[in-house]
VOBA-1610 file (N, C-alpha, C; in pm, whole numbers, padded with zeros to 5 digits, always signed):
BEGIN
Met+00076-00133+00026Met+00012+00006-00016Met+00090+00144+00002Thr+00036+00237-00045Thr+00102+00345-00074Thr+00033+00434-00021Ile+00047+00542+00104Ile+00003+00626+00137Ile+00024+00774+00129Leu-00052+00857+00048Leu-00073+00995-00011Leu-00121+01082+00082Glu-00050+01181+00128Glu-00140+01310+00225Glu-00122+01411+00156Phe-00230+01490+00212Phe-00224+01657+00148Phe-00298+01747+00244Gly-00283+01871+00231Gly-00317+01945+00337Gly-00245+01954+00478Asp-00272+02057+00562Asp-00247+02079+00698Asp-00236+01970+00786Lys-00103+01903+00821Lys-00118+01762+00900Lys-00203+01823+01037Thr-00218+01956+01096Thr-00284+01966+01241Thr-00417+01981+01211Lys-00464+01934+01086Lys-00630+01979+01088Lys-00687+01830+01090Arg-00860+01856+01081Arg-00866+01694+01117Arg-00873+01634+00998Lys-00889+01505+01020Lys-00842+01411+00934Lys-00955+01335+00849Ile-00914+01349+00702Ile-01012+01283+00590Ile-00973+01168+00509Ile-01004+01036+00521Ile-00957+00946+00444Ile-01027+00892+00327Leu-00970+00928+00198Leu-01059+00902+00097Leu-00986+00761+00039Ile-01089+00651-00001Ile-01051+00535-00059Ile-01086+00480-00193His-01017+00486-00271His-01080+00459-00437His-01133+00302-00451Gly-01197+00297-00560Gly-01262+00179-00571Gly-01158+00085-00653Phe-01224-00020-00703Phe-01157-00160-00771Phe-01114-00101-00902Gln-00914-00114-00929Gln-00907-00080-01040Gln-00897+00074-01077Ser-00960+00160-00999Ser-00957+00291-00990Ser-00864+00366-00965Pro-00778+00461-01012Pro-00654+00500-01015Pro-00677+00624-00882Trp-00552+00635-00759Trp-00585+00756-00700Trp-00623+00883-00741Gln-00569+00901-00866Gln-00659+01041-00926Gln-00751+01080-00949Ile-00869+00969-00920Ile-01007+00998-00915Ile-00996+01132-00803Trp-00922+01116-00725Trp-00967+01175-00603Trp-00908+01345-00602Glu-00867+01368-00717Glu-00783+01491-00732Glu-00873+01638-00720Lys-00991+01622-00759Lys-01111+01745-00719Lys-01113+01771-00632Tyr-01139+01657-00534Tyr-01187+01642-00399Tyr-01077+01675-00320Ile-00938+01655-00345Ile-00832+01693-00268Ile-00793+01834-00261Glu-00825+01888-00403Glu-00829+02004-00407Glu-00924+02136-00350His-01075+02068-00303His-01157+02143-00251His-01121+02152-00081Tyr-01061+02044-00055Tyr-01087+02049+00074Tyr-00957+02047+00170Lys-00814+02041+00086Lys-00683+02084+00156Lys-00647+02187+00203Asn-00755+02282+00225Asn-00730+02368+00300Asn-00793+02348+00417Asp-00881+02302+00448Asp-00966+02263+00541Asp-00921+02149+00639Phe-00865+02085+00578Phe-00859+01926+00645Phe-00742+01874+00578His-00673+01758+00664His-00579+01650+00647His-00609+01549+00576Ile-00594+01559+00434Ile-00673+01460+00337Ile-00553+01320+00348Ile-00591+01213+00360Ile-00520+01077+00355Ile-00572+00985+00250Val-00465+00939+00165Val-00509+00884+00048Val-00474+00758-00004Pro-00492+00667+00056Pro-00396+00516+00038Pro-00440+00454-00097Val-00333+00409-00141Val-00353+00342-00310Val-00288+00220-00223Met-00465+00147-00270Met-00477+00006-00225Met-00338-00096-00299Ser-00279-00189-00211Ser-00173-00287-00301Ser-00259-00335-00444Gly-00128-00340-00553Gly-00189-00372-00673Gly-00257-00310-00747His-00260-00151-00700His-00287-00042-00791His-00238+00043-00816Asn-00108+00033-00786Asn-00009+00145-00805Asn+00089+00084-00916Pro+00071+00173-00997Pro+00134+00132-01131Pro+00309+00129-01135Asp+00337+00185-01046Asp+00495+00231-01005Asp+00537+00113-00936Ile+00483+00017-00859Ile+00473-00073-00776Ile+00445-00183-00784Asn+00525-00336-00798Asn+00519-00438-00823Asn+00456-00503-00674Glu+00337-00518-00674Glu+00286-00598-00549Glu+00149-00641-00570Asp+00107-00720-00509Asp-00023-00768-00518Asp-00116-00773-00412Phe-00245-00765-00425Phe-00348-00715-00297Phe-00362-00853-00257Val-00320-00854-00118Val-00375-00965-00037Val-00516-00988+00054Ser-00544-00877+00086Ser-00692-00882+00127Ser-00712-00779+00239Phe-00848-00764+00225Phe-00859-00585+00331Phe-00840-00612+00457Glu-00873-00691+00510Glu-00756-00699+00677Glu-00644-00647+00687Lys-00555-00691+00595Lys-00427-00694+00567Lys-00421-00523+00525Glu-00487-00480+00447Glu-00443-00345+00407Glu-00517-00242+00504Ala-00633-00307+00597Ala-00677-00219+00684Ala-00571-00218+00832Arg-00515-00317+00851Arg-00419-00330+00922Arg-00304-00217+00908Glu-00248-00229+00795Glu-00130-00146+00722Glu-00172+00025+00731Leu-00311+00050+00686Leu-00365+00169+00711Leu-00354+00213+00875Glu-00442+00163+00917Glu-00450+00214+01086Glu-00290+00212+01124Asp-00239+00122+01157Asp-00107+00132+01171Asp+00010+00259+01152Tyr-00050+00283+01030Tyr+00015+00443+00983Tyr-00027+00534+01044Ile-00170+00515+01050Ile-00265+00643+01080Ile-00232+00688+01253Leu-00211+00537+01298Leu-00213+00549+01475Leu-00066+00620+01491Ser+00032+00584+01402Ser+00176+00596+01438Ser+00200+00766+01419Asn+00133+00809+01312Asn+00163+00977+01267Asn+00048+01046+01264Cys-00033+01007+01319Cys-00165+01102+01307Cys-00269+01083+01425Gly-00250+00989+01515Gly-00336+00980+01611Gly-00476+00876+01617Glu-00508+00842+01691Glu-00655+00768+01664Glu-00794+00825+01563Lys-00775+00965+01588Lys-00913+01001+01568Lys-00916+01051+01428Val-01006+01057+01367Val-01046+01046+01214Val-01191+01140+01209Tyr-01168+01253+01106Tyr-01338+01309+01096Tyr-01417+01201+00993Ala-01352+01168+00903Ala-01447+01092+00816Ala-01342+00996+00723Val-01423+00885+00682Val-01379+00791+00598Val-01482+00810+00507Phe-01433+00801+00340Phe-01522+00807+00259Phe-01464+00687+00139Gly-01549+00567+00085Gly-01514+00472+00032Gly-01583+00487-00050Met-01568+00483-00185Met-01584+00485-00306Met-01576+00334-00366Ser-01738+00256-00359Ser-01753+00115-00429Ser-01674+00043-00331Met-01558-00063-00424Met-01462-00136-00341Met-01418-00062-00196Gly-01398+00071-00227Gly-01303+00118-00130Gly-01409+00125-00010Gly-01500+00109+00002Gly-01610+00108+00141Gly-01569+00002+00178Val-01526-00135+00116Val-01510-00251+00203Val-01393-00223+00284Leu-01258-00173+00247Leu-01186-00153+00323Leu-01237-00044+00463Ala-01312+00080+00408Ala-01361+00161+00512Ala-01438+00104+00598Ala-01537-00008+00566Ala-01595-00069+00632Ala-01529-00160+00776Asn-01423-00208+00704Asn-01294-00275+00797Asn-01231-00175+00880Leu-01196-00083+00870Leu-01155+00031+00952Leu-01261+00090+01090Trp-01371+00087+01005Trp-01489+00104+01095Trp-01506-00015+01210Gln-01526-00144+01159Gln-01567-00243+01254Gln-01440-00256+01341Asn-01328-00268+01291Asn-01201-00270+01387Asn-01171-00217+01504Lys-01236-00076+01503Lys-01262-00022+01593Lys-01088+00042+01665Arg-01023+00047+01582Arg-00862+00090+01656Arg-00867+00229+01613Leu-00960+00307+01503Leu-00938+00437+01485Leu-01093+00490+01541Ser-01098+00634+01583Ser-01200+00665+01625Ser-01274+00745+01529Ile-01377+00681+01465Ile-01444+00756+01325Ile-01531+00851+01328Glu-01559+00965+01324Glu-01671+01066+01326Glu-01775+01015+01198Asn-01730+01033+01097Asn-01829+01011+00987Asn-01773+00889+00904Val-01861+00782+00863Val-01826+00678+00771Val-01911+00718+00640Ile-01853+00708+00542Ile-01971+00764+00406Ile-01925+00634+00306Phe-02009+00614+00245Phe-01988+00467+00157Phe-02069+00559+00057Asp-02029+00505-00119Asp-02114+00551-00226Asp-02063+00397-00307Gly-02221+00329-00316Gly-02232+00253-00368Gly-02141+00112-00316Ser-02121+00129-00217Ser-02012-00018-00204Ser-02060-00140-00147Pro-02045-00221-00210Pro-02083-00360-00221Pro-02068-00437-00046Leu-02121-00408+00055Leu-02108-00462+00169Leu-02207-00582+00224Met-02249-00631+00112Met-02280-00808+00155Met-02267-00912+00045Ser-02227-01012+00073Ser-02131-01111+00026Ser-02246-01159-00115Leu-02177-01220-00186Leu-02238-01271-00334Leu-02236-01397-00335Asn-02332-01483-00394Asn-02365-01631-00404Asn-02247-01652-00532Ser-02226-01797-00542Ser-02105-01811-00609Ser-02148-01792-00753Phe-02243-01791-00786Phe-02262-01774-00946Phe-02220-01642-00972Val-02235-01531-00890Val-02236-01416-00922Val-02081-01385-00875Lys-02030-01419-00787Lys-01896-01426-00768Lys-01811-01463-00880Ser-01845-01572-00944Ser-01743-01641-01035Ser-01769-01594-01191Tyr-01933-01500-01215Tyr-01898-01444-01316Tyr-01850-01265-01311Thr-01832-01243-01198Thr-01769-01105-01202Thr-01611-01162-01206Leu-01567-01225-01113Leu-01450-01275-01154Leu-01395-01265-01323Asn-01443-01362-01386Asn-01434-01381-01527Asn-01440-01264-01600Phe-01540-01193-01557Phe-01566-01062-01622Phe-01445-00971-01630Tyr-01422-00958-01482Tyr-01293-00868-01490Tyr-01131-00934-01546Leu-01121-01039-01527Leu-00997-01133-01591Leu-00997-01083-01758Lys-01113-01101-01785Lys-01153-01073-01918Lys-01118-00925-01988Val-01181-00866-01901Val-01169-00715-01927Val-01058-00663-01922Thr-00971-00708-01796Thr-00819-00667-01788Thr-00764-00690-01898Arg-00802-00815-01955Arg-00643-00858-02021Arg-00677-00798-02154Lys-00819-00737-02200Lys-00867-00711-02331Lys-00775-00560-02308Thr-00803-00455-02186Thr-00732-00339-02196Thr-00595-00361-02222Arg-00525-00450-02172Arg-00368-00458-02158Arg-00352-00472-02344Glu-00429-00545-02393Glu-00421-00525-02540Glu-00480-00445-02605Arg-00517-00316-02550Arg-00592-00205-02594Arg-00684-00249-02727Asp-00780-00345-02668Asp-00884-00397-02763Asp-00976-00241-02760Glu-01037-00177-02881Glu-01089-00123-02916Glu-01247-00079-02851Lys-01277-00171-02862Lys-01423-00166-02775Lys-01416-00146-02606Thr-01329-00233-02592Thr-01299-00250-02438Thr-01295-00128-02366Leu-01187-00053-02444Leu-01169+00095-02401Leu-01262+00198-02388Lys-01307+00169-02498Lys-01447+00271-02549Lys-01531+00237-02384Gln-01610+00116-02379Gln-01676+00095-02281Gln-01639+00158-02106Ala-01452+00154-02111Ala-01410+00188-02015Ala-01420+00332-01973Arg-01495+00419-02069Arg-01508+00562-02056Arg-01667+00579-01988Ala-01739+00448-01958Ala-01865+00445-01906Ala-01841+00406-01738Ile-01689+00388-01715Ile-01672+00388-01544Ile-01553+00475-01502Cys-01483+00529-01592Cys-01392+00640-01540Cys-01383+00746-01628Cys-01384+00878-01599Cys-01369+00997-01614Cys-01251+01000-01741Glu-01237+01118-01834Glu-01161+01103-01907Glu-01043+01158-01833Glu-01038+01245-01761Glu-00916+01291-01719Glu-00832+01201-01647Cys-00897+01088-01596Cys-00813+00969-01532Cys-00819+00878-01611Met-00837+00872-01748Met-00830+00735-01825Met-00677+00701-01842Glu-00610+00772-01888Glu-00420+00761-01872Glu-00425+00678-01738Ser-00434+00706-01629Ser-00403+00672-01489Ser-00456+00522-01518Phe-00585+00510-01555Phe-00686+00402-01523Phe-00573+00297-01580Ile-00575+00301-01719Ile-00498+00222-01789Ile-00385+00173-01728Lys-00309+00245-01664Lys-00165+00227-01632Lys-00197+00126-01509Val-00287+00141-01449Val-00326+00048-01319Val-00360-00064-01372Leu-00434-00069-01444Leu-00476-00206-01499Leu-00362-00265-01570Asp-00264-00204-01664Asp-00121-00236-01742Asp-00047-00351-01625Asn-00026-00278-01481Asn+00043-00347-01387Asn-00033-00417-01285Met-00177-00463-01281Met-00239-00521-01180Met-00226-00664-01233Ser-00219-00769-01120Ser-00187-00919-01136Ser-00314-00972-01131Asp-00342-01113-01197Asp-00491-01172-01188Asp-00486-01230-01019Thr-00361-01198-00977Thr-00373-01263-00837Thr-00444-01145-00750Thr-00399-01007-00770Thr-00470-00884-00724Thr-00624-00894-00765Ile-00687-00945-00879Ile-00793-00956-00920Ile-00892-01055-00858Arg-00822-01152-00816Arg-00860-01284-00800Arg-00861-01238-00620Asn-00790-01199-00558Asn-00837-01144-00413Asn-00923-01026-00354Cys-00906-00888-00447Cys-01025-00804-00461Cys-01103-00856-00441Leu-01176-00943-00553Leu-01296-00958-00603Leu-01347-01102-00489Gly-01262-01167-00440Gly-01293-01252-00368Gly-01319-01198-00221Gly-01236-01095-00151Gly-01285-01025-00050Gly-01409-00938-00065Ile-01414-00889-00176Ile-01529-00822-00196Ile-01662-00931-00185Ser-01687-01017-00239Ser-01778-01106-00252Ser-01773-01196-00135Asp-01719-01219-00037Asp-01742-01270+00108Asp-01745-01179+00185Phe-01767-01061+00173Phe-01766-00954+00296Phe-01933-00928+00366Asn-01908-00959+00456Asn-02061-00911+00500Asn-02042-00787+00614Leu-02110-00680+00604Leu-02082-00551+00705Leu-02162-00627+00866Gln-02101-00612+00963Gln-02154-00644+01080Gln-02286-00558+01055Arg-02373-00639+01165Arg-02487-00578+01233Arg-02506-00503+01313Asp-02381-00498+01429Asp-02384-00469+01566Asp-02262-00397+01569Ile-02202-00313+01506Ile-02098-00263+01504Ile-02138-00123+01644Asp-02040-00108+01763Asp-02152-00029+01858Asp-02013+00099+01864Thr-02058+00186+01794Thr-02007+00305+01769Thr-02084+00442+01801Pro-02139+00422+01898Pro-02228+00566+01885Pro-02205+00690+01864Asp-02110+00729+01863Asp-02068+00880+01822Asp-02034+00878+01682Thr-02014+00756+01581Thr-01990+00776+01496Thr-02144+00778+01392Lys-02121+00847+01295Lys-02230+00883+01180Lys-02195+00819+01062Leu-02335+00766+01008Leu-02336+00671+00874Leu-02382+00716+00798Tyr-02294+00707+00658Tyr-02400+00791+00539Tyr-02393+00641+00408Tyr-02495+00652+00341Tyr-02461+00524+00222Tyr-02540+00638+00109Phe-02495+00659+00018Phe-02483+00696-00104Phe-02524+00565-00212His-02628+00599-00292His-02657+00458-00409His-02748+00558-00524Gly-02685+00461-00681Gly-02770+00498-00782Gly-02930+00405-00754Thr-02949+00413-00914Thr-03061+00287-00941Thr-03090+00241-01060Ala-02951+00280-01141Ala-02921+00178-01245Ala-02890+00017-01244Met-02899+00000-01324Met-02924-00215-01327Met-02780-00240-01237Asn-02667-00152-01285Asn-02521-00196-01217Asn-02536-00137-01054Glu-02629-00118-01000Glu-02682-00075-00885Glu-02727-00180-00753Met-02752-00281-00856Met-02839-00355-00760Met-02795-00410-00639Leu-02653-00457-00611Leu-02598-00479-00497Leu-02600-00391-00397Ala-02549-00256-00463Ala-02580-00126-00380Ala-02727-00117-00297Lys-02853-00150-00396Lys-02959-00109-00346Lys-02991-00204-00228Lys-02952-00358-00227Lys-02955-00443-00133Lys-02875-00389+00025Thr-02784-00327-00018Thr-02670-00319+00076Thr-02785-00184+00144Ala-02856-00100+00084Ala-02882+00008+00138Ala-02992-00014+00238Lys-03082-00131+00186Lys-03169-00198+00246Lys-03155-00264+00386Tyr-03011-00329+00382Tyr-02978-00384+00482Tyr-02885-00256+00587Ile-02845-00163+00558Ile-02819-00072+00640Ile-02910+00041+00720Arg-03032+00024+00595Arg-03184+00084+00704Arg-03212-00010+00787Lys-03225-00167+00801Lys-03248-00247+00860Lys-03174-00266+00996Tyr-03050-00228+01010Tyr-02954-00241+01122Tyr-02910-00139+01174Tyr-02894+00000+01088Tyr-02851+00069+01124Tyr-02962+00203+01080Pro-03086+00216+01190Pro-03220+00295+01131Pro-03110+00433+01151Gln-03043+00433+01226Gln-02990+00593+01232Gln-02877+00645+01089Ala-02880+00576+01051Ala-02793+00598+00916Ala-02878+00740+00779Ser-02826+00766+00724Ser-02872+00856+00654Ser-02803+00781+00498Val-02957+00761+00478Val-02901+00642+00315Val-03007+00751+00166Lys-02896+00793+00101Lys-02966+00892+00004Lys-02981+00807-00149Cys-03064+00827-00241Cys-03076+00729-00362Cys-03074+00865-00452Phe-02979+00803-00532Phe-02958+00894-00677Phe-03025+00876-00779Lys-03140+00893-00804Lys-03198+00832-00890Lys-03184+00820-01033Gly-03162+00730-01101Gly-03136+00702-01231Gly-02999+00725-01267Lys-02927+00743-01173Lys-02765+00743-01146Lys-02702+00573-01147Ala-02580+00593-01226Ala-02528+00437-01273Ala-02415+00434-01119His-02332+00303-01115His-02287+00304-01001His-02202+00422-00963Cys-02155+00474-00857Cys-02064+00572-00828Cys-02066+00698-00943Glu-02170+00721-01038Glu-02189+00803-01125Glu-02129+00957-01088Asn-02234+00988-00981Asn-02167+01135-00906Asn-02074+01170-00868Ser-01994+01043-00793Ser-01849+01070-00762Ser-01760+01056-00830Ile-01769+01022-01003Ile-01696+00988-01090Ile-01712+01102-01198Phe-01794+01136-01195Phe-01855+01206-01359Phe-01920+01329-01306Asn-01963+01332-01185Asn-02025+01457-01153Asn-01982+01472-01006Gln-01858+01553-01005Gln-01780+01546-00900Gln-01799+01666-00824Glu-01881+01784-00875Glu-01921+01893-00843Glu-02005+01905-00727Tyr-02083+01809-00825Tyr-02263+01741-00781Tyr-02190+01691-00589Met-02120+01591-00618Met-02095+01488-00500Met-02009+01579-00434Ile-01937+01663-00469Ile-01871+01745-00342Ile-01989+01877-00265Lys-02087+01923-00312Lys-02168+01939-00250Lys-02237+01880-00170Glu-02228+01733-00193Glu-02324+01637-00088Glu-02224+01624+00008Leu-02109+01591-00007Leu-02035+01598+00115Leu-02021+01716+00193Asp-02020+01842+00134Asp-01993+01964+00205Asp-02087+01930+00320Met-02233+01870+00288Met-02351+01860+00383Met-02312+01773+00493Val-02194+01701+00496Val-02188+01604+00588Val-02042+01631+00700Leu-01943+01721+00583Leu-01825+01763+00641Leu-01841+01910+00678
//
């Protein structure tokens, strides 16, 4: 894992966690907006840094490494953790572990419930195939990639996939597929927020939203009607920043 920091280290801490196969540069507008008011911590998960040859092992390992770094360098208090898509699984691990004192936990479209074996197998095969075709610069695949990555980050996105091993893909997707958010995380001072869309690729997010409403009725759940998976966070960043401003 690579850990990047921005802003004044004496100010309140915000952790921004990217999604699966996403470059950390997806956060650049968020960093620019918040760096004068917060200390921003951006972990680049193992297997997602094109300049380092390493494999992702597990979310548990990533959480321990990030927690150890923050506790050693910043203390236990964290004002907010925002996990986009898969990044929410790491954010949830941080919350569940209770090693950090987190005031706000924010998810966007994060898959926080386990998948059945058919969906798990299909998803793994899909991403192995798409990643291979991206490395081969398949024209159709690159065109489709623009539906999940903004144009400004496309070059960085391709570099991430070029350097990503099949082991990282298997371990990331295996960790997502087997993860279940605990039902009884007893952190009364933590505020919980969950954003999601309603498009077809948000089916798991909608299911997770129902789960959160049931077991964490104090949570704030907001639905973006007609929006696809993390669409606002990726493509409508000014809008998403306004949503975050109401939390932060």
